[in-house]
ROTI-481979 format. One record per residue (C-alpha): residue number from 1; residue in three letters; x, y, z. Coordinates in Angstrom, 3 decimals, always signed. Each point is the difference from the previous one (the first is absolute). Example, Ala and Ser with C-alpha at 12.3 -4.5 7.8 and 13.67 -1.06 7.14 Angstrom:
BEGIN
SITE;num;residuo;east;north;up
SITE;1;ALA;+12.300;-4.500;+7.800
SITE;2;SER;+1.370;+3.440;-0.660
# end
This chain:
BEGIN
SITE;num;residuo;east;north;up
SITE;1;MET;+104.181;-28.791;-80.723
SITE;2;ASP;-0.884;+3.680;+0.081
SITE;3;ASP;-3.568;-0.843;+1.057
SITE;4;LEU;+1.284;-2.218;+2.802
SITE;5;ALA;+2.376;+2.690;+1.235
SITE;6;SER;-2.743;+2.611;+0.056
SITE;7;ALA;-2.360;-2.354;+1.886
SITE;8;VAL;+2.668;-0.682;+2.619
SITE;9;GLU;+0.620;+3.716;+0.339
SITE;10;ARG;-3.724;+0.704;+0.547
SITE;11;LEU;-0.201;-2.787;+2.588
SITE;12;ALA;+2.992;+1.434;+1.848
SITE;13;LYS;-1.608;+3.440;+0.076
SITE;14;SER;-3.263;-1.486;+1.326
SITE;15;LEU;+1.834;-1.830;+2.791
SITE;16;GLU;+1.909;+3.169;+0.894
SITE;17;SER;-3.260;+1.973;+0.191
SITE;18;LEU;-1.584;-2.689;+2.169
SITE;19;GLU;+2.975;+0.027;+2.364
SITE;20;GLN;-0.303;+3.770;+0.383
SITE;21;ARG;-3.696;-0.254;+0.887
SITE;22;VAL;+0.649;-2.719;+2.600
SITE;23;ALA;+2.770;+2.081;+1.548
SITE;24;ALA;-2.304;+3.029;+0.168
SITE;25;LEU;-2.681;-2.065;+1.753
SITE;26;GLU;+2.504;-1.346;+2.526
SITE;27;GLN;+1.166;+3.527;+0.824
SITE;28;ARG;-3.584;+1.258;+0.516
SITE;29;PRO;-0.646;+1.044;+3.651
SITE;30;LYS;-2.012;-2.468;+2.091
SITE;31;SER;-2.287;+2.779;+1.218
SITE;32;GLN;-1.295;+0.544;-3.522
SITE;33;ALA;-0.722;-3.705;-0.319
SITE;34;LEU;-1.892;+0.015;+3.274
SITE;35;LEU;-1.999;+3.027;-1.086
SITE;36;SER;-0.941;-1.694;-3.227
SITE;37;VAL;-1.196;-3.061;+1.925
SITE;38;SER;-1.905;+2.001;+2.639
SITE;39;SER;-1.579;+2.390;-2.489
SITE;40;PRO;-3.782;+0.458;+0.113
SITE;41;ALA;-0.275;-1.928;-3.238
SITE;42;PHE;+1.192;-3.135;+1.853
SITE;43;SER;-2.667;-1.843;+1.939
SITE;44;PRO;-0.100;-3.581;+1.289
SITE;45;PRO;-2.173;-2.388;-1.944
SITE;46;PRO;-3.433;-0.824;+1.445
SITE;47;ASN;+1.074;-3.602;+0.638
SITE;48;ALA;+2.726;+1.223;+2.383
SITE;49;LEU;-2.537;+2.067;+1.958
SITE;50;ILE;-2.369;-2.949;+0.255
SITE;51;SER;+2.747;-2.335;+1.207
SITE;52;SER;+1.100;+2.577;+2.603
SITE;53;SER;-3.563;+0.272;+1.318
SITE;54;LEU;-0.334;-3.771;+0.159
SITE;55;SER;+3.271;-0.324;+1.904
SITE;56;GLN;-1.169;+2.566;+2.574
SITE;57;GLU;-3.292;-1.853;+0.480
SITE;58;SER;+1.758;-3.337;+0.401
SITE;59;SER;+2.387;+1.535;+2.531
SITE;60;LEU;-2.937;+1.359;+2.008
SITE;61;LEU;-1.754;-3.374;-0.085
SITE;62;SER;+3.164;-1.742;+1.183
SITE;63;LEU;+0.227;+2.441;+2.928
SITE;64;PHE;-3.590;-0.770;+1.000
SITE;65;GLY;+0.741;-3.705;-0.290
SITE;66;LEU;+3.011;+0.266;+2.302
SITE;67;ALA;-2.068;+2.031;+2.467
SITE;68;MET;-2.645;-2.746;+0.069
SITE;69;LEU;+2.701;-2.605;+0.637
SITE;70;ALA;+1.331;+2.100;+2.867
SITE;71;ILE;-3.458;+0.226;+1.572
SITE;72;ALA;-0.450;-3.759;-0.461
SITE;73;GLY;+3.241;-0.553;+1.912
SITE;74;ALA;-1.362;+2.125;+2.834
SITE;75;TYR;-3.136;-2.182;+0.146
SITE;76;LEU;+2.203;-3.084;+0.308
SITE;77;LEU;+1.794;+1.549;+2.969
SITE;78;ARG;-3.359;+0.937;+1.528
SITE;79;ALA;-1.231;-3.586;-0.329
SITE;80;ALA;+3.223;-1.289;+1.531
SITE;81;ALA;-0.387;+2.355;+2.958
SITE;82;GLU;-3.608;-1.073;+0.563
SITE;83;TYR;+0.084;-3.753;-0.495
SITE;84;SER;+3.583;-1.137;+0.317
SITE;85;ALA;+1.311;-1.737;+3.070
SITE;86;ILE;+3.260;+1.909;-0.386
SITE;87;ALA;+0.645;+2.816;+2.457
SITE;88;GLN;-1.997;+3.022;-1.100
SITE;89;ILE;+2.484;+2.724;+0.944
SITE;90;PRO;+2.624;-0.901;-2.676
SITE;91;ILE;-2.707;-0.244;-2.665
SITE;92;VAL;-1.509;+3.339;+1.039
SITE;93;THR;+3.455;+1.618;-0.096
SITE;94;LEU;+0.638;-1.464;-3.452
SITE;95;ALA;-3.377;+1.253;-1.225
SITE;96;ILE;+0.668;+3.554;+1.192
SITE;97;VAL;+3.490;+0.026;-1.531
SITE;98;TYR;-1.518;-1.345;-3.218
SITE;99;ALA;-2.475;+2.893;-0.079
SITE;100;PHE;+2.735;+2.563;+0.678
SITE;101;ALA;+2.207;-1.500;-2.718
SITE;102;TRP;-2.383;+1.028;-2.783
SITE;103;LEU;+0.801;+3.634;+0.742
SITE;104;ILE;+3.483;-0.590;-1.436
SITE;105;PRO;-1.019;-0.492;-3.665
SITE;106;ALA;-2.261;+3.044;+0.374
SITE;107;ALA;+3.046;+2.055;+0.971
SITE;108;ARG;+2.320;-1.501;-2.617
SITE;109;THR;-2.154;+0.725;-3.049
SITE;110;LYS;+1.003;+2.903;-2.191
SITE;111;THR;-1.367;+3.412;+0.909
SITE;112;GLN;-1.753;+0.271;-3.369
SITE;113;ASN;-1.832;-3.292;+0.518
SITE;114;GLN;-2.525;+1.201;+2.585
SITE;115;VAL;-2.534;-2.698;-0.863
SITE;116;ALA;+2.375;-2.819;+0.953
SITE;117;SER;+0.925;+1.720;+3.269
SITE;118;LEU;-3.685;+0.485;+0.810
SITE;119;ILE;-0.775;-3.671;-0.729
SITE;120;TRP;+2.796;-1.297;+2.257
SITE;121;ALA;-0.825;+2.416;+2.825
SITE;122;SER;-3.683;-0.935;-0.194
SITE;123;THR;+0.930;-3.697;+0.002
SITE;124;SER;+1.991;+0.474;+3.187
SITE;125;ALA;-2.870;+1.878;+1.655
SITE;126;VAL;-2.565;-2.605;-1.081
SITE;127;ILE;+2.185;-2.724;+1.528
SITE;128;CYS;+1.113;+1.761;+3.171
SITE;129;LEU;-3.040;+1.807;+1.380
SITE;130;PRO;-2.665;-2.734;-0.211
SITE;131;MET;+2.585;-2.365;+1.452
SITE;132;ILE;+0.580;+2.258;+3.016
SITE;133;TRP;-3.761;+0.407;+0.402
SITE;134;GLU;-0.593;-3.752;+0.098
SITE;135;LEU;+2.986;-0.737;+2.225
SITE;136;THR;-1.204;+2.637;+2.474
SITE;137;GLN;-3.785;-0.096;-0.169
SITE;138;ARG;-0.866;-3.540;-1.093
SITE;139;PHE;+2.828;-2.306;+1.087
SITE;140;ARG;+1.027;+2.091;+3.046
SITE;141;ILE;+3.660;-0.754;-0.653
SITE;142;LEU;+1.334;+3.563;-0.052
SITE;143;PRO;-0.532;+2.251;+3.045
SITE;144;ASP;-1.350;+3.461;-0.743
SITE;145;ALA;+3.290;+1.714;+0.810
SITE;146;LEU;+1.933;-2.323;-2.328
SITE;147;ALA;-2.519;+0.455;-2.820
SITE;148;ALA;+0.224;+3.786;+0.345
SITE;149;SER;+3.801;-0.215;+0.006
SITE;150;ILE;-0.030;-2.056;-3.200
SITE;151;LEU;-2.291;+2.536;-1.698
SITE;152;SER;+2.237;+2.913;+0.959
SITE;153;LEU;+3.097;-1.957;-1.066
SITE;154;TYR;-1.669;-0.738;-3.325
SITE;155;ALA;-0.551;+3.721;-0.612
SITE;156;VAL;+3.570;+0.844;+1.029
SITE;157;VAL;+1.529;-2.678;-2.257
SITE;158;ALA;-2.098;+1.221;-2.937
SITE;159;ALA;+1.133;+3.570;+0.691
SITE;160;ILE;+3.657;-1.029;+0.068
SITE;161;LEU;-0.312;-1.951;-3.243
SITE;162;GLY;-1.897;+2.822;-1.679
SITE;163;TRP;+2.272;+2.798;+1.246
SITE;164;LYS;+2.200;+0.191;-3.105
SITE;165;ARG;-3.105;-0.082;-2.193
SITE;166;HIS;-1.349;+3.079;+1.821
SITE;167;PHE;-2.781;-1.999;+1.673
SITE;168;ALA;-1.515;-1.449;-3.097
SITE;169;GLU;-2.661;-2.701;-0.159
SITE;170;ILE;+1.709;-2.352;+2.440
SITE;171;ALA;-0.185;+2.467;+2.905
SITE;172;TRP;-3.502;+1.373;-0.344
SITE;173;VAL;-1.589;-3.388;-0.747
SITE;174;ALA;+1.669;-1.682;+2.974
SITE;175;THR;-0.475;+2.876;+2.438
SITE;176;GLY;-3.592;+0.704;-1.002
SITE;177;SER;-1.061;-3.636;+0.242
SITE;178;ALA;+1.848;-0.479;+3.297
SITE;179;SER;-1.763;+3.019;+1.519
SITE;180;ILE;-3.410;-1.373;-1.059
SITE;181;ALA;+0.900;-3.388;+1.481
SITE;182;ALA;+1.070;+1.645;+3.264
SITE;183;VAL;-3.329;+1.828;+0.335
SITE;184;ALA;-1.951;-3.172;-0.853
SITE;185;LEU;+1.901;-2.072;+2.561
SITE;186;ALA;-0.357;+2.693;+2.659
SITE;187;ILE;-3.777;-0.100;-0.459
SITE;188;ALA;-0.219;-3.786;-0.217
SITE;189;ARG;+2.299;-0.679;+2.952
SITE;190;ARG;-1.226;+2.962;+2.088
SITE;191;ASP;+3.608;+0.641;+0.942
SITE;192;LEU;+0.809;+3.482;-1.239
SITE;193;VAL;+3.344;+0.785;+1.616
SITE;194;PRO;+2.385;-2.275;-1.997
SITE;195;PHE;-1.654;+0.791;-3.315
SITE;196;ILE;-0.018;+3.739;+0.726
SITE;197;ALA;+3.735;-0.334;+0.650
SITE;198;ALA;+0.381;-1.702;-3.400
SITE;199;LEU;-1.962;+2.803;-1.672
SITE;200;LEU;+2.183;+2.593;+1.698
SITE;201;VAL;+3.106;-1.759;-1.348
SITE;202;MET;-1.475;+0.151;-3.509
SITE;203;SER;-0.846;+3.659;+0.505
SITE;204;VAL;+3.574;+0.735;+1.072
SITE;205;VAL;+1.260;-1.756;-3.138
SITE;206;GLY;-2.230;+2.251;-2.091
SITE;207;GLU;+1.199;+3.154;+1.760
SITE;208;ILE;+3.657;-0.974;-0.435
SITE;209;ALA;-0.698;-0.601;-3.688
SITE;210;ALA;-1.631;+3.415;-0.333
SITE;211;ALA;+2.927;+1.664;+1.773
SITE;212;ARG;+2.397;-1.669;-2.449
SITE;213;ARG;-2.174;+1.021;-2.964
SITE;214;ARG;-1.277;-3.485;-0.656
SITE;215;LYS;-3.651;-0.212;-0.940
SITE;216;LEU;-2.154;-2.466;+1.924
SITE;217;ARG;-3.450;+0.277;-1.521
SITE;218;VAL;-1.797;-1.778;+2.840
SITE;219;ARG;+1.040;+2.441;+2.720
SITE;220;PRO;-3.576;+1.374;+0.306
SITE;221;LEU;-1.319;-3.557;+0.349
SITE;222;ILE;+2.502;-0.807;+2.753
SITE;223;ALA;-0.750;+3.263;+1.802
SITE;224;ALA;-3.740;-0.687;-0.151
SITE;225;ALA;+0.512;-3.534;+1.342
SITE;226;VAL;+2.104;+1.311;+2.891
SITE;227;ASP;-2.605;+2.659;+0.822
SITE;228;VAL;-2.833;-2.530;+0.032
SITE;229;ALA;+1.938;-2.447;+2.155
SITE;230;VAL;+1.114;+2.651;+2.511
SITE;231;PHE;-3.540;+1.397;+0.204
SITE;232;ALA;-1.367;-3.490;+0.685
SITE;233;LEU;+2.649;-0.545;+2.678
SITE;234;THR;-0.880;+3.278;+1.764
SITE;235;ARG;-3.714;-0.843;-0.094
SITE;236;ILE;+0.645;-3.402;+1.535
SITE;237;SER;+2.259;+1.476;+2.700
SITE;238;HIS;-2.621;+2.609;+0.925
SITE;239;ARG;-2.644;-2.699;+0.379
SITE;240;CYS;+2.246;-1.971;+2.257
# end
């Protein structure tokens, strides 16, 4: 009986000691626990790093896949505008709105994810600008003044969407590509005035951005395009 009593007493002391240790751990500050977890000795296992890299690559591939689907949709609209018996004006309007719409995901991506914003902005430019070129130069559906207005509107919409992001990828991709398209159409159509007006609108957008401390990296490109177009216009007017 004495042995049993002593064993029970030792067990009670062990339980009491264990309860004290648990209570001490519960009262330990959370900051110390976080420091112990984030100490230099702690490092993620290599498998976690590999899985993170694979997830980033798969996300990038999915973005490229969606961009290809978007461009395929634009080709369907182009084919409908060329071969369909339906009235061309509604299809052309839908195609232009479709191209503008891909600026929205470029503006809604997180600021840290610059690659995704660049992909969506480039997708919109790849859809919009060749479409305007073909509708103006090949199919002769859009008048020069309307094509120039669409290009300037495209740059303005991109600037508005990219304003809160301090003119990130969405603005300089859209504005730079629109200025190149304006110069190309001015040369191809030999109608400088409407496209010079579009370039001047883009230049004004860049100056407003600079005044509000927004960086538009293609401002030198736009300025050079305006200078070339105005110089060509003055040469033509002198010859006439």
